[in-house]
FIGU-341230 format. One record per residue (C-alpha): z, y, x; residue in one letter. Coordinates in steps of 0.05 Angstrom, whole numbers, plus 5000, padded with zeros to 4 digits. Layout:
% FIGU-341230
ZYXA/...
//
This chain:
% FIGU-341230
921596083608M/918995403584D/919495393508R/917794673498T/923294283464A/925893693504G/924193993572K/929294243623N/929595003627V/933495493668S/936295963616C/942996013650C/940696123722A/943796813731I/948496973788Q/953197553799C/953697783871H/958098393860S/965598273845P/965698893801G/960398603756W/963297893753R/966497963684R/960298293655C/955897773689G/959797203658I/958997513589L/951497603599I/950796883622V/954596633562A/950397053514M/943896813545L/945996083544C/947896143470T/941196483455A/937395943491C/941195383456T/939595693389L/932295793409L/931095083430F/934994793372A/930795213324S/924294993357E/926394263356A/928294293282R/921494603267A/918093943283Q/919493653213C/919994273169T/914994423115A/912495053150R/911294693215D/907894113179V/903194593145L/901694933211Q/899994253241N/895294103183Q/891594763192L/891094663267R/888993933267L/885393923200K/887493203188K/885592903121A/890192413085P/888591703106S/888191493033A/881391843030D/878391303075R/873890773043P/877790133027Q/873589603063I/876588903063P/878188633132I/877087913154K/882087863211S/887488283245A/883588233310V/878088653279D/882889233264V/883689753319P/890589983340V/892690563296W/898490823338K/902790603396T/910090793395I/916190653438T/922490313412I/929090153447G/930390873465T/937090953429F/943690623446A/946290603375N/945390853304F/949191503317F/944391703373A/938491543329L/941391933271S/942792533316N/935592523341A/932992533270M/937593113253D/935693493316A/928393533295V/929993653222G/927093003195C/929992823127G/932892143111I/933091903039G/939391603010N/937290873011S/934090943079A/940391253107G/944490693078E/940590123108I/940190473176L/947790453177A/948189713158R/950089203212P/943588833198T/939589433223F/939089323298T/936089703356L/932489393416R/936489483480D/930489583525T/924590063520K/918489713492T/911589963471S/909389723403V/902189733377K/901789893303L/896289743253F/895690133188A/892189773131V/892289833055S/893389263007A/886189362984A/883789263055E/887788613057L/883288373000G/887088542936F/882488782879K/887688902825T/891289562814D/897789292843T/900288692881A/907188412894S/910488542961L/911087792973A/903587692962D/901888283007I/906288013063Y/903387313055A/896287573058R/897788013118A/900787413154K/894586993137Q/890087513169L/894187533233G/898988113222F/906388073233G/912488433207L/915089013249A/922289083270A/926189543224A/927090033283E/919690193278V/921090603215G/925491153245P/921991123312Q/915291233279L/918191813240R/920592133306L/913892013340Q/909092213284Y/909892963274F/902493063256D/902692623195Q/897892883142P/900793173078I/900592663022G/900992053067E/906291523054F/906590933102L/910490313081I/913489943140I/911889203136G/918788953153M/924188473131E/928088813075P/935189023091I/940289003035R/944489593015T/951989533007W/950689342934K/945688812954G/939089152936A/933388982985P/930189603016V/924289723062I/922590383097L/917090883083N/914891423133V/912692003088A/909992703085N/910192933013G/908893663032G/916193893034A/917293643105G/917292993143L/921992463117I/924091733122L/925491423054I/927090743027G/923690352971Q/924389712933D/923789122980G/924488562930S/919388002930A/916588182862D/916188932874A/909389172851Q/905689602902I/899390002889S/893689692928V/891690372957V/898490412991S/898190333066R/902689873106F/904489903179V/904389213212F/903988923282V/899788343303R/903087663298T/904187563372N/906988273378E/911588243318G/918988243304A/923287663327P/921086993299A/926386983245E/923487633218E/916387383213Q/917186893155E/914187373105A/914686973041V/921786723054A/924687373076L/922787793015V/926087282971G/932787313005R/
//
């Protein structure tokens, strides 16, 4: 039996050839199907749980990316691709939310709220997106903190672009081996909550499991310069209206 979540398996492939055993056979089939369903649901949910995260850390021995030296970069073209993900794989918010729940990935309150907003959109065709992870210090900031508007403006100057908001939950679903202690801020246009607060997404592993959270997306929000952002390159970014970094954070 293939125990890999997401693959087709034949848990229910049992046939009864004797009429006298038909009723018993049906019961056995039902019991096995139920057991298999619970088995694969359990394995899928384990992807984001704290125990599975710890097992991944011990197996892969990945160190938090914050431990890397903060060397300023001169241009986005000098930065290697950090990770390539696929977007456009869900028809609507409900399918995306169900996928997050199926693997046990947590969603913070503000993140969940903006994912349900009409301004959060999903691409209707599958597309590969190359992501680049850089800290504000690597962008050239030498102070302890910098405003979100300044970070976006500097990233744009170096050739980075803002990612589509969909990158946040998609990265969460495609990054199960995230090191403990890593928090990745998605460089994206803020989406406002129902009360009007601008929020951006953060793909995080605080040690208690993999989660997608929201954080202050206002223009003057102060961000530690050791914090890492996920951007795309300018020509691979979000739609043009989402790439005006300075203007968008002030909306």
